[in-house]
N, C-alpha and C positions, 0 to 999 in steps of 0.2 A: 539160683545162685546169688550170691552177693559180692559187693565190692570189699575187698580185704584192705584194712589199714593197720599200721603198726603205731603205737603211741610214741615210740621213741624216734619216730621219723617225723611225719607232720601231723599225724592224727586225722580226725575226721574233717571234711570240708566245712568251711564257714556257714554254708547254707544248710547244714544237715538239720533234719527235723528233731533229732533228739536233743540237740543243743537249744533249739528254738522253742520246743514245746513239750519236751520230755517224752516224745514219741517213740518209745522203744523200751528195752528191758536189759538187764545184765545178770551175770552169774560171777561169783568169787569162788575159786576152787583152791583148796590147799594141796600143794604139790610136793612130792618128794622125788627129786631127779626127773624122770620122764613119766612118772605115774601120779594120779590125782586121787584124793579121797572121795569116794562115791562119785567118781567122774561121770559114770553112764547116767546117774540119776540127774546130775546137773544138766547135762545135755539134753536128756529127754525133757526136763522141765522147760528148758529154753524154747525147744522145738514146740512143745505143747501150749506154752503161753504165748509164744509168737502167733501160733495159730488163733488164740482167743483175741488177739489184738488185729488180726488180719495181716500179719507180716509173714510172707512166704519164705520158708527156710527149710532145707532137708537135713536130716540128721547125718547123713554121709558126708555131706559138705562141711558141717560143723566139725565133725571128727578130723577130717583133713587139716582144718584150720588149727585145731589143737596140736596135731602132729607137727605141724610147721612151727608153732609157738615153742613146743618143747625143744625143737632143733635150734630155734633162735635164742631161747632164754635160758634153758636149764643149766647150761655150762657156766653161765655167769654167777651162779649162787653155790656151785659146789665147792668153789675154793674159799668161799666166805663162811660156810657152815659145814660141819662134818658130814651131815647127811643130805646136804644140798636141798634144804627145805626152802620153798618160795611160794608166792600166791600169784595165780593166773586169774586175769579178769577179762571177761568176754562183754563187751557193750554192743548190743544189736539195735539198730535203729531202722525205722521205715525207709530212710534215704534221704536224698536231697530233691526238693522239688514241690511245687504247689505254693500259691500265694495265700497267706493267712492259714487258717487251720485245715482247710480242705486240702487233702493230698492230691498232687497231680497225678495224670494217668501214666501207667507204665513205669512208676518209680521203682529202682532197684534197691534192696536193703543194702545198709553198710554194717559191716561187722569190724569192730576195733579191738585188737588184742594187746593187752599191757601186762607187765609183770613188776612185782615189787618183792622186796625181802619179807620174809616171815615176821610178824610182829612178835614182841616179847610176850610169852604166855602168861596169863594171870596166876596169881597165887593160889595154889591147889588147897590151901587151908580156908579160903573164902575171901570174896570181895565185897567192898562197900557199894551200896546202891541206894538211890533214893527215888521218890515219886516225882514225875515230871508235871509241870504246870501246864504243859501243852496238850490239849485233848486230841485224841486220835479219831479221825473219821475215816471209815472204810466204805467205799462205794462197792455194792455187791457184784457189780459188773466186773470190777477189778480186784475182788478179794483174792489174796494170796499171791498175786502177780508180783514178782521182784521187778517192777517197772522203774523207769528213770524219774518218776514223780515222787520225790522223797522230801519235799519241803517240810513236812510236819516233823519228820525225823531230824532234819537239819536244825530247826528251831529247837527241838528238845535236847539235842546234842550239845547245844551251847550252854546248857545247864550243868554239864559235867565238868567239874573242875576239882582241884585238890586231889584227895585220895579216892574219889568217886570213880568207879569203873563204868557205870551205867546208870541210866534213870528208866523208870517203867512208865509207860504211857497207858492212860484209861480212855474209855469211851465216854459219851455223854451221859451214860447211866452210871458211871463209876465203876464199871467193871474193868479189871486190869486185863490189857490185852497182850502187850509185848514191850520189849525194850526197844531202843533206837535201832539196834542191829542184832537182837536176840529174840528168840522165842522162849516162853516160860514153861517150866515143867516143875510142878510142886508134889512133894512126897507127903502123904498124910497117913494116919492111922488106919484109913480105909483103902488106901491105894494110892496110885498116882493120878494127878489131875492136871489138865491143860486147857486153855481156851479152845473153843472149836475153830477148825480151819475157816469156815465161813465168815468168822468175824476178825480174821487176821489180815493185816496189811501184806505181810510176807508170810506164806507157809513154808517154813525152812526145810531143806533137804535132811539135815540132821534130826530135826524134830520128827518127821515122819518115819525115819529109819529107827529112831529110839523107840517110838511108840510101837512099831512092828516088833522090835526085838524083846521089849518088856512083855508084850502079849504072848509072844512065842514062849517066853519062860513061864507063862501062867501067872503072871502079875495082873492085878486089877487096873486098868486104865479107863478114866473117865474124861470125855471131852465135855465141858460145861463151862459156864460163866465162872470166873475167879474173882473174888472180892478181897478187900483189905483183910476182913475177918479171917478169911481161909488161910492167910499166910501169918498173921499176927496172932492167931489163936493157938490154943494148946494142941490141936490136931496136926499142926504143921510139924513135920519131922525133918524138912529140908526144902529149899528152894534152888533150882538150877536154871542158869541161862544158857540156852543152846545157841550155838553159832558154828557154822560148817568150818571156819579157820580156827577158832579157839577151842572148840569142843564143847564139853558140858562144864560149865564153871559154877561152883558152888557160891551162894551168897552167905556171907558171914555177918553182915550188918545191913539192915534195911532201915532207912529213915532214922538211924541212930540207935535202933533196937537190934540186939544180938538175936540171931536165929540159929538154930541147931544145924550144924554142918554134918551131913551124912555122906558116907562113901559108897552108897548103894549103887551108884552107876560106874564106878571105877572098875568093877569086876566084869563089866559087859561091854565096855567101850574104850577101845584104843584106836584113835583115829588112823594111825599108819598101819593097822591091820586091814584097813578098807581100801587099800590102794589098788587101783586098776589101770 
């Protein structure tokens, strides 16, 4: 079991290891009233990745906490937006205790629940994106985990200004990996292409769902390295940024160059058809 905290009360204790060392992980879930988009997948990932970090948590306890969060928060947004759309965030840490990096014995995990209004949705006709100057390094031990260690993304996000919606980060070899808050999905004349999960800092829930959906429709989906030539070349038919809250966002301009905007995902993806 874990200690449950609410962000609108006092939040996590000062000695929490998540604040001190980034020793934890989080999930951000798009909500409509009392239901969440791909909710089960988000909770399953938190339990699975907590296990990879050695943080004990039970799925049943996590579900109870979400039910309590809906009771506490959902009504606050129903009057502000017709559909009552909001965002639920779960922050799980190893807990409080232990001097330095080594955790103390018998630490009990902490779970903090918070809520916020649904952000303004990006323009469906395409957004402006650029390349980040901040390199992305992915430790294989933590690949794909939505951990609290996000300093590289924070530094890259400082480059987003003006009309930019996102910046795309690359690894040391120049392969395009992901945005600061999004996964990449490229439509080409040969099919769909996305960087492999083993290379990602965060393997998104929407990314995995989208790949499964495309394959079920008989589409060709390839997970491989993606470079600038793939996107800027003539084979590119569209680039999408995938995010569980904002959905599949088409890129209209990349580093000042116009990209084709394809509506190929619009027919298979409506986030609020995925409420659970």
